C-alpha positions as CSV (number, residue, x, y, z in Angstrom):
1,M,0.2,-0.1,0.1
2,K,1.4,3.5,-1.0
3,T,1.8,6.3,1.6
4,N,0.6,10.0,1.2
5,Y,2.6,12.8,0.4
6,T,2.7,16.4,-0.2
7,L,5.2,17.4,-2.9
8,I,6.6,21.0,-2.4
9,T,8.7,22.5,-4.9
10,G,11.3,25.7,-4.3
11,A,10.9,24.2,-0.8
12,S,14.1,25.5,0.5
13,G,13.3,29.1,1.4
14,G,10.8,31.6,1.5
15,I,7.1,30.9,0.9
16,G,7.7,27.6,0.0
17,L,9.5,26.5,3.5
18,E,6.7,27.8,5.3
19,L,4.3,25.9,3.1
20,A,6.4,22.9,4.3
21,R,6.5,23.5,8.1
22,L,2.5,23.8,7.4
23,A,1.7,20.9,5.9
24,A,3.8,19.0,8.7
25,N,2.5,20.4,11.4
26,N,-1.0,19.2,9.1
27,H,0.5,15.4,10.1
28,Q,1.4,15.4,6.0
29,N,4.8,13.4,5.1
30,L,6.6,15.4,2.8
31,V,8.7,15.4,-0.6
32,L,10.6,18.8,-0.7
33,V,11.9,19.7,-4.3
34,A,14.6,22.7,-4.9
35,R,18.3,23.4,-6.1
36,S,19.9,23.5,-2.9
37,G,20.4,20.5,-1.1
38,D,22.4,21.7,2.0
39,K,18.9,24.4,2.9
40,L,16.5,21.5,1.9
41,N,18.3,18.6,4.4
42,T,18.5,21.2,7.1
43,L,14.6,21.9,6.9
44,A,13.9,18.2,6.6
45,E,16.0,17.9,9.5
46,E,14.1,20.4,11.5
47,I,10.5,19.0,10.2
48,R,11.4,15.4,11.0
49,T,12.6,16.6,14.5
50,T,9.1,18.6,15.5
51,H,6.3,16.7,13.6
52,Q,7.8,13.3,13.3
53,V,6.7,12.8,10.0
54,D,8.5,11.1,7.0
55,V,10.8,13.4,5.1
56,K,12.3,12.5,1.2
57,T,14.7,15.7,-0.3
58,I,15.0,16.2,-3.9
59,A,18.1,18.6,-5.0
60,I,17.4,19.2,-8.9
61,D,17.1,22.1,-10.7
62,L,13.5,22.2,-12.4
63,S,14.0,24.5,-15.3
64,E,15.2,21.6,-17.4
65,T,12.6,19.1,-18.8
66,L,14.9,16.3,-17.0
67,G,14.5,17.2,-13.8
68,V,10.7,17.0,-14.0
69,E,11.4,13.5,-15.0
70,E,13.9,12.9,-12.6
71,V,11.5,14.0,-9.9
72,I,8.5,12.0,-11.1
73,S,10.9,8.8,-11.5
74,L,12.1,9.1,-7.5
75,I,8.2,9.4,-6.8
76,N,8.1,6.0,-8.4
77,K,11.0,4.6,-7.2
78,W,9.9,5.3,-4.0
79,Q,6.2,3.9,-4.6
80,I,4.6,6.8,-2.6
81,T,1.1,8.7,-3.7
82,V,1.3,12.3,-4.0
83,D,-2.4,13.3,-3.1
84,T,-1.2,17.3,-2.7
85,L,0.9,19.2,-5.2
86,I,2.5,22.3,-4.3
87,N,4.3,24.2,-7.3
88,N,6.0,27.0,-5.5
89,A,9.5,26.8,-7.5
90,G,9.4,29.8,-10.0
91,F,11.7,33.5,-10.6
92,A,11.8,36.4,-12.1
93,D,14.2,38.7,-14.1
94,F,14.1,42.7,-14.3
95,G,14.8,44.4,-17.2
96,N,13.4,45.5,-20.7
97,F,12.9,42.1,-22.9
98,A,14.7,43.5,-25.9
99,T,18.2,43.9,-24.0
100,A,17.6,40.9,-21.4
101,D,19.2,37.9,-21.0
102,L,17.4,35.3,-23.3
103,D,18.9,32.4,-21.5
104,K,17.5,33.3,-18.4
105,N,13.9,34.2,-19.6
106,L,14.1,31.1,-21.6
107,R,15.1,29.1,-18.0
108,M,11.9,31.6,-16.4
109,I,9.6,29.8,-18.8
110,G,11.3,26.2,-18.4
111,L,10.1,26.6,-14.8
112,N,7.2,28.5,-14.3
113,I,5.7,27.1,-16.6
114,T,6.7,23.8,-18.4
115,A,7.4,22.2,-15.1
116,L,4.6,23.4,-13.4
117,T,2.7,22.1,-16.1
118,H,4.5,18.7,-16.3
119,L,4.5,18.1,-12.9
120,T,0.6,18.9,-12.9
121,H,-0.3,16.9,-15.4
122,H,1.2,13.9,-14.0
123,F,-0.2,13.8,-10.4
124,L,-3.3,15.4,-11.4
125,G,-4.3,12.0,-13.4
126,E,-3.6,10.0,-10.4
127,M,-6.0,12.4,-8.2
128,V,-8.1,12.1,-10.5
129,K,-8.5,8.3,-11.0
130,E,-7.9,8.1,-6.7
131,G,-10.8,10.8,-6.8
132,R,-9.1,12.9,-3.9
133,G,-6.2,15.3,-4.1
134,K,-5.5,18.6,-3.6
135,V,-2.9,21.0,-6.5
136,M,-2.3,24.7,-5.4
137,N,0.2,26.8,-8.0
138,V,1.1,29.6,-6.8
139,A,1.0,32.0,-9.4
140,S,1.0,36.3,-8.5
141,I,-1.0,39.5,-8.5
142,A,1.1,40.0,-11.6
143,S,-1.0,37.5,-12.9
144,F,-3.9,40.0,-13.4
145,M,-2.1,42.9,-15.6
146,P,0.8,43.1,-18.4
147,G,4.1,43.2,-16.9
148,P,6.7,46.3,-18.9
149,G,9.4,45.9,-17.2
150,M,8.9,42.3,-16.4
151,A,7.4,41.0,-19.4
152,V,8.2,37.2,-19.5
153,Y,7.4,36.9,-15.7
154,Y,4.2,38.8,-15.5
155,A,3.2,36.4,-18.6
156,T,4.6,33.1,-17.2
157,K,2.1,34.1,-13.9
158,A,-0.7,34.5,-15.9
159,Y,-0.6,31.4,-17.8
160,V,-0.1,30.1,-14.2
161,L,-3.4,31.9,-13.1
162,S,-5.4,31.1,-16.3
163,F,-4.1,27.2,-15.7
164,S,-5.3,26.7,-12.4
165,E,-8.8,28.3,-12.7
166,A,-9.5,26.4,-16.2
167,L,-8.1,23.0,-14.1
168,S,-10.8,24.0,-11.1
169,R,-14.0,23.8,-13.2
170,E,-12.7,20.7,-15.5
171,V,-12.1,18.7,-11.9
172,K,-15.3,19.6,-10.4
173,G,-17.5,17.0,-9.5
174,T,-14.1,14.5,-9.2
175,G,-12.9,15.1,-5.6
176,V,-10.0,17.2,-6.7
177,K,-9.4,21.0,-5.9
178,V,-7.0,23.2,-7.5
179,T,-6.0,26.9,-5.8
180,A,-4.8,29.3,-7.4
181,L,-2.5,31.5,-4.7
182,C,-1.3,35.1,-5.8
183,P,0.5,36.9,-3.8
184,G,1.9,40.3,-3.6
185,P,5.8,40.9,-2.9
186,T,6.7,39.2,-0.2
187,D,9.4,39.2,2.0
188,T,11.6,36.3,0.9
189,G,15.0,37.2,-0.9
190,F,12.2,37.4,-4.5
191,A,12.7,40.8,-5.4
192,E,16.6,41.3,-4.8
193,A,17.3,38.1,-7.0
194,A,15.0,39.6,-10.1
195,G,17.1,42.7,-9.4
196,L,14.4,45.0,-8.5
197,G,16.2,46.1,-5.2
198,N,13.9,48.3,-3.0
199,S,11.5,48.8,-5.7
200,L,9.0,51.9,-6.2
201,F,6.4,48.7,-6.4
202,Q,7.3,47.1,-3.1
203,S,6.9,51.5,-1.9
204,I,3.4,51.0,-2.8
205,F,2.7,47.2,-2.0
206,P,4.3,46.6,1.2
207,P,5.9,43.2,1.3
208,Y,4.0,40.3,3.1
209,T,5.8,37.8,5.2
210,A,5.8,34.7,3.5
211,A,4.6,33.2,6.5
212,G,1.5,35.1,6.7
213,V,1.2,34.2,2.9
214,A,2.0,30.7,3.2
215,K,-1.2,30.6,5.8
216,A,-3.2,31.8,4.0
217,G,-2.8,29.9,0.6
218,Y,-2.9,26.6,2.8
219,K,-6.5,27.6,4.1
220,A,-7.2,28.4,0.9
221,M,-6.3,25.4,-0.6
222,I,-7.8,23.4,2.3
223,K,-11.0,24.8,1.9
224,G,-10.6,24.1,-1.7
225,K,-10.9,27.8,-3.1
226,T,-10.0,28.4,-7.0
227,V,-8.1,31.2,-6.3
228,A,-6.2,32.5,-2.8
229,L,-5.4,36.7,-2.8
230,P,-3.6,37.2,0.7
231,G,-4.2,40.6,1.9
232,F,-6.3,43.6,1.3
233,M,-4.2,45.6,-1.2
234,N,-3.7,42.3,-3.5
235,K,-7.1,42.2,-3.5
236,L,-7.5,45.8,-4.6
237,S,-4.8,45.4,-7.1
238,S,-6.4,41.9,-8.6
239,I,-9.8,44.3,-9.0
240,I,-8.8,47.5,-10.2
241,P,-7.4,46.3,-13.9
242,R,-10.9,45.1,-14.4
243,F,-11.9,49.3,-13.9
244,L,-8.7,51.0,-16.1
245,S,-8.1,51.2,-19.9
246,R,-5.1,48.1,-20.6
247,S,-3.3,50.6,-21.8
248,L,-3.3,52.9,-18.7
249,I,-2.6,49.5,-17.0
250,R,0.4,49.0,-18.8
251,N,1.7,52.5,-18.3
252,L,1.2,52.8,-15.0
253,V,3.1,49.4,-14.3
254,Y,6.2,50.4,-16.6
255,N,6.1,53.9,-14.5
256,I,6.4,51.9,-11.4
257,H,8.7,49.4,-12.6
258,R,11.5,51.9,-14.2
259,K,11.6,53.9,-11.3
260,H,13.2,51.0,-9.2
């Protein structure tokens, strides 16, 4: 008989790390995936000691197809069942697309879209057959608008939101639930890695804590909500684009980004 596990990508820090702690606190066995093996092992030891659940780690780069295939291969080898999938791994890049590092942007698409889609397809199919399961895909408030200055990142997150909402309807009545978590700026080091630094965007939308975002997202997933928007400002930023012209929105975002 297979044992049930929650699989979390991008689990070595930030929102992913906090989601791992929440899942463990909910007595879930874990498969934690990220590039940093040392960070994963430290977290795994903490969780095993604190919560007495089984934790497996996979240190791998999911921006490459071979990385995703290795994760699926190990899951099969271990003969475990993933009944909860949390696609959290992702990264961004700042700057005009015409002069951007193309390879970095293609890797971004590989991680933010391709890996997420590949893992979801594999495990969602199994969940539907079993008649139960949960998928949470981490999108962003960027999902709701175009993002000149971060064009590829915003586009990838628009995909994640649209994809998740569509799947939520497709699996309705099967016992499986799909949730899109759409955080705004979060205090995780994400902005610095993207080259944003102390941006005007973060001044307008003060960062939430990773723990707070994870708690809101995990709660929404358990309840089976389709879209989770932690915090009032995030909810507001998802609504505003509906009432303003597309040209105004893209000019607004562009001006915010260029003043970073």
